[in-house]
C-alpha positions in Angstrom: -422.2 70.4 -50.5 -423.1 72.6 -47.5 -426.4 72.0 -45.9 -428.2 75.5 -45.6 -430.0 76.4 -42.1 -431.8 79.5 -42.2 -431.5 80.4 -38.5 -427.9 79.9 -39.3 -426.1 79.3 -42.5 -424.4 76.3 -41.9 -421.3 75.5 -43.9 -420.0 71.8 -43.6 -417.5 72.3 -46.4 -414.8 74.1 -44.9 -411.7 71.8 -44.2 -411.1 73.5 -40.8 -414.6 72.3 -39.5 -418.4 73.2 -39.5 -419.1 77.0 -39.5 -422.3 78.4 -38.2 -423.1 81.8 -39.7 -425.7 84.0 -37.8 -428.4 85.4 -40.2 -427.3 88.9 -39.1 -423.7 88.0 -40.6 -425.3 86.5 -43.7 -427.3 89.8 -44.2 -424.1 91.9 -43.7 -422.5 90.1 -46.4 -425.7 90.6 -48.4 -425.5 94.4 -47.7 -421.8 94.5 -49.0 -423.0 93.3 -52.4 -425.9 95.7 -52.3 -423.7 98.5 -51.6 -421.7 98.0 -54.8 -425.0 97.1 -57.0 -425.4 98.9 -60.1 -423.6 100.0 -63.2 -424.5 101.1 -66.8 -426.2 97.8 -67.4 -428.2 97.4 -64.1 -429.9 100.3 -62.2 -428.4 101.0 -58.6 -430.8 100.8 -55.6 -432.9 104.0 -55.1 -433.5 105.5 -52.6 -430.4 104.2 -51.6 -430.4 104.3 -47.9 -433.7 102.5 -47.6 -433.0 99.8 -50.1 -429.5 99.1 -48.3 -431.5 99.2 -44.7 -433.8 96.5 -46.2 -431.0 94.2 -47.2 -429.1 94.4 -43.9 -432.2 94.1 -41.7 -434.4 91.6 -43.6 -433.4 88.7 -41.4 -433.2 90.5 -38.1 -436.4 88.5 -36.6 -433.9 85.5 -36.4 -431.7 87.3 -34.0 -433.2 85.7 -30.7 -433.6 82.4 -32.3 -429.8 82.3 -33.5 -428.8 82.3 -29.9 -430.5 79.1 -28.8 -431.4 77.0 -32.1 -433.1 73.7 -31.7 -432.0 70.5 -33.3 -433.5 68.4 -35.8 -434.1 64.7 -35.7 -430.4 64.2 -37.0 -428.7 66.3 -34.4 -428.1 69.2 -36.5 -429.5 72.8 -35.8 -433.1 72.7 -37.2 -433.3 73.6 -41.0 -435.4 76.2 -42.8 -437.4 73.5 -44.7 -437.9 71.5 -41.4 -439.0 74.2 -39.3 -442.5 74.8 -37.9 -444.6 76.8 -40.1 -446.0 79.1 -37.3 -442.7 80.0 -35.5 -441.2 80.7 -39.1 -443.9 83.0 -40.2 -443.6 84.8 -36.7 -440.0 85.3 -37.4 -440.6 86.6 -40.8 -443.2 89.2 -39.5 -440.8 90.2 -36.8 -438.2 90.8 -39.5 -440.7 93.0 -41.3 -441.5 95.1 -38.3 -437.8 95.6 -37.3 -437.0 96.8 -40.8 -440.0 99.1 -40.9 -439.1 100.7 -37.4 -436.1 102.1 -39.3 -437.8 103.1 -42.6 -441.2 102.2 -44.1 -439.9 101.9 -47.6 -437.5 99.2 -45.9 -440.3 97.5 -44.5 -442.1 97.3 -47.7 -439.2 95.6 -49.4 -438.9 93.1 -46.7 -442.6 92.4 -46.7 -442.7 91.8 -50.5 -439.5 89.7 -50.1 -441.0 87.5 -47.6 -444.4 87.6 -49.5 -442.7 86.0 -52.4 -440.7 83.5 -50.4 -443.9 82.4 -48.6 -445.2 81.4 -52.1 -442.9 78.6 -52.1 -443.8 77.5 -48.7 -447.6 77.8 -49.5 -447.1 75.7 -52.8 -445.0 73.0 -50.8 -447.7 72.8 -47.9 -450.6 72.4 -50.5 -448.6 69.7 -52.3 -448.2 67.8 -49.1 -451.9 68.1 -48.3 -451.3 70.1 -45.5 -454.4 72.3 -45.1 -453.7 74.1 -41.7 -450.1 75.2 -42.8 -451.7 76.2 -46.3 -454.1 78.5 -44.5 -451.4 79.8 -42.3 -449.0 80.8 -45.0 -451.9 82.1 -47.1 -453.0 84.4 -44.2 -449.4 85.5 -43.8 -449.0 86.3 -47.5 -452.4 88.4 -47.4 -451.1 90.1 -44.2 -447.8 91.1 -46.1 -449.7 92.5 -49.2 -451.9 94.6 -46.8 -449.0 95.9 -45.1 -446.8 96.7 -48.0 -450.0 98.5 -49.6 -450.5 100.5 -46.4 -446.9 101.8 -46.2 -446.8 102.6 -50.0 -449.9 104.7 -49.6 -448.5 106.3 -46.7 -445.3 107.3 -48.8 -447.1 108.2 -51.8 -446.9 111.8 -51.2 -443.2 111.9 -50.4 -441.2 113.2 -53.5 -438.1 111.0 -52.6 -440.5 107.8 -53.3 -441.7 109.1 -56.6 -441.5 106.3 -59.1 -440.4 103.9 -56.5 -443.6 102.7 -55.0 -444.9 100.6 -57.8 -444.0 99.5 -61.3 -440.5 99.1 -62.5 -439.0 101.4 -59.8 -440.2 99.2 -56.9 -439.4 95.9 -58.8 -435.9 96.9 -59.4 -435.4 97.2 -55.6 -437.2 94.2 -54.9 -435.1 92.1 -57.1 -431.7 93.5 -55.8 -432.7 92.3 -52.3 -433.8 88.8 -53.6 -430.5 88.7 -55.8 -427.9 89.9 -52.9 -429.7 87.6 -50.4 -429.4 84.6 -52.7 -425.8 85.3 -53.6 -424.9 85.5 -50.0 -426.7 82.2 -49.0 -425.0 80.5 -51.6 -421.5 81.7 -50.4 -422.1 81.2 -46.7 -423.5 77.7 -47.2 -420.7 76.7 -49.6 -423.3 75.6 -52.2 -421.5 74.2 -55.3 -422.7 74.5 -58.9 -424.2 77.2 -60.9 -427.2 79.3 -59.6 -429.1 82.3 -61.1 -430.6 85.4 -59.9 -433.3 87.5 -62.0 -433.1 91.1 -61.9 -434.4 94.0 -63.9 -431.6 95.7 -66.4 -431.4 99.4 -67.3 -434.0 98.9 -70.2 -436.5 97.6 -67.7 -436.3 94.0 -68.8 -435.7 91.0 -66.7 -432.0 89.8 -67.0 -430.8 86.3 -65.9 -427.5 86.7 -63.9 -425.5 83.4 -64.0 -423.2 82.7 -61.0 -420.5 80.0 -61.3 -417.9 79.3 -58.5 -414.5 78.1 -59.8 -413.3 77.7 -56.3 -414.9 77.9 -52.8 -414.2 81.7 -52.4 -414.5 83.0 -55.8 -417.9 83.7 -57.6 -418.3 84.8 -61.1 -421.3 86.7 -62.2 -422.3 87.0 -65.7 -423.5 89.5 -66.9 -421.6 91.6 -64.4 -424.1 93.8 -62.1 -421.6 95.5 -59.9 -419.5 98.6 -59.8 -415.8 98.0 -60.8 -414.6 94.6 -61.8 -414.3 92.6 -58.6 -415.5 92.8 -55.2 -414.0 91.4 -51.9 -416.6 90.8 -49.2 -416.5 89.1 -46.0 -418.5 87.9 -42.7 -418.0 86.0 -39.4 -419.3 82.8 -38.2 -418.9 80.5 -35.2 -416.3 77.4 -35.7 -418.1 74.4 -34.2 -416.4 71.3 -33.1 -418.7 69.0 -35.1 -421.9 69.0 -37.2 -424.2 66.9 -35.0 -425.0 67.1 -31.3 -426.9 65.0 -28.7 -429.2 67.7 -27.4 -429.9 71.5 -27.5 -427.8 72.0 -24.3 -424.7 70.6 -26.1 -425.2 72.7 -29.0 -425.8 75.9 -26.8 -422.6 75.1 -24.9 -420.7 74.5 -28.3 -422.0 77.9 -29.5 -421.2 79.7 -26.2 -417.4 78.3 -26.6 -416.9 78.5 -30.4 -414.3 80.8 -31.6 -415.1 83.4 -34.4 -414.0 82.5 -37.9 -413.7 85.1 -40.6 -415.0 84.1 -44.4 -413.8 86.0 -47.3 -415.1 85.9 -50.8 -414.4 87.3 -54.2 -417.1 88.2 -56.8 -415.6 88.8 -60.0 -416.5 89.8 -63.5 -415.4 86.5 -65.3 -412.9 88.3 -67.7 -410.9 89.7 -64.7 -410.5 86.4 -62.6 -406.8 85.5 -62.9 -405.0 82.5 -61.8 -404.6 83.8 -58.1 -408.3 83.8 -57.6 -409.0 80.4 -59.1 
């Protein structure tokens, strides 16, 4: 099973060697899914341009960090769950600001996305008894809520966003971003087994989309949320010579010299996955 690194998605399952996938490339993969999201059963993103921008830009705050990641105690690029709280929240905040520079509605979705993810981080810090971290994350979540509310108020008079600033219209888009992000992470990291995303159906009710992986490059989604019967998607990473490094300078040198590696995946309606795709 792959180990997920949030500054990189780090896939150690590829037989040709480990691949470090920058967050920008992971987001590009998520964008390809969002670009084909929606059918009679599941609403399409709307307003389309802003929702797709949110998916593409939601991790742009990691761009500088990706160039020179630090190592953890085992010599791997430092993982999401072992990164210091303060720098992590700063990167999330930067991602929100960058998305909002393109479109405030994209900023709303990214702010709400990280507000939700930070809830898990806050619960973890509370469970560990880390009062300082709990306070930091709580303050971050409050800031994200306030910023989202401000942008929603500013856009309230724009007819393009009518019905999309609260209620089911906003929740559809929030969940599309979360689902596409989740699927892309699992694909890039080579995570095995079933996982599920929860989105809104056309009837406004929450539906569970279950993903299964009959092979490393194929994912079946049930019920099927996309246009057509299957979707081929791709991204790029850096092929590293090994998974562990002696120090940050050695990792930086390996990243500078690493050749590009292309990754290709197929998302498919279960009934259409033939023998060639298994």
